[in-house]
C-alpha positions in Angstrom: 20.0 56.6 -19.6 20.0 53.2 -21.4 23.8 51.7 -22.9 24.2 48.6 -25.1 27.0 47.3 -23.5 29.2 44.5 -25.5 31.5 42.3 -24.0 34.4 40.6 -26.0 37.0 37.9 -25.2 37.8 37.6 -21.7 35.6 40.2 -20.6 32.7 37.9 -22.1 34.1 34.8 -20.0 34.1 36.6 -16.7 30.6 37.9 -17.7 29.1 35.4 -18.2 27.2 37.0 -21.4 27.8 38.6 -24.3 25.9 41.7 -24.3 23.8 44.0 -21.9 21.4 46.7 -21.2 22.9 49.1 -18.7 20.7 52.0 -17.2 22.8 54.8 -15.3 21.2 58.1 -14.2 21.7 61.4 -17.3 25.2 62.6 -17.0 27.2 59.5 -16.4 30.8 58.6 -17.6 32.4 55.8 -18.8 34.0 55.3 -14.8 30.3 55.4 -13.9 29.4 52.6 -16.0 32.8 50.5 -15.5 31.6 50.8 -11.6 28.3 49.4 -12.3 29.2 46.9 -14.6 31.6 45.4 -12.3 29.0 46.0 -9.3 26.8 43.3 -11.8 29.7 40.8 -12.8 32.1 40.9 -10.1 34.4 38.4 -12.1 35.3 41.5 -14.4 36.8 43.3 -11.2 40.5 41.8 -12.3 40.5 42.9 -15.5 39.0 46.4 -15.2 42.2 48.3 -14.8 43.5 46.9 -18.2 40.1 47.4 -20.4 39.9 50.0 -23.2 36.5 51.1 -23.8 34.6 52.0 -26.8 31.4 54.1 -27.3 30.0 53.8 -31.1 33.2 53.0 -32.4 35.4 55.4 -30.6 37.8 54.7 -27.9 36.8 56.6 -24.7 38.5 57.6 -21.5 36.9 57.0 -17.6 35.7 61.0 -17.7 34.1 61.0 -20.9 30.5 61.5 -20.6 28.1 58.8 -22.1 25.4 59.5 -24.5 21.7 57.9 -23.9 21.2 54.6 -26.5 25.7 54.5 -27.2 27.0 50.9 -27.9 29.7 50.3 -25.4 32.3 47.7 -26.1 34.4 46.4 -23.4 37.9 45.2 -25.0 39.9 43.2 -23.0 43.9 43.4 -23.4 45.1 40.9 -26.5 48.0 38.9 -25.7 49.7 36.6 -28.3 53.2 35.3 -30.0 
């Protein structure tokens, strides 16, 4: 399956790209996508535990299944005052 991954804020800065195509085997879950993304973009590792992930605009959990052709958005925590 192929996914379009969007990187925002710190995730974009650490990955060095704003988007990427990720290829995973059928039956992959969000955790598998995060594993693959950290392998490809090692600087994402410190953010991994804090990332929220949305699939086609809906927040998903690590064990949730992915859909072929879906858009994944990596959303780092927001800070401010």
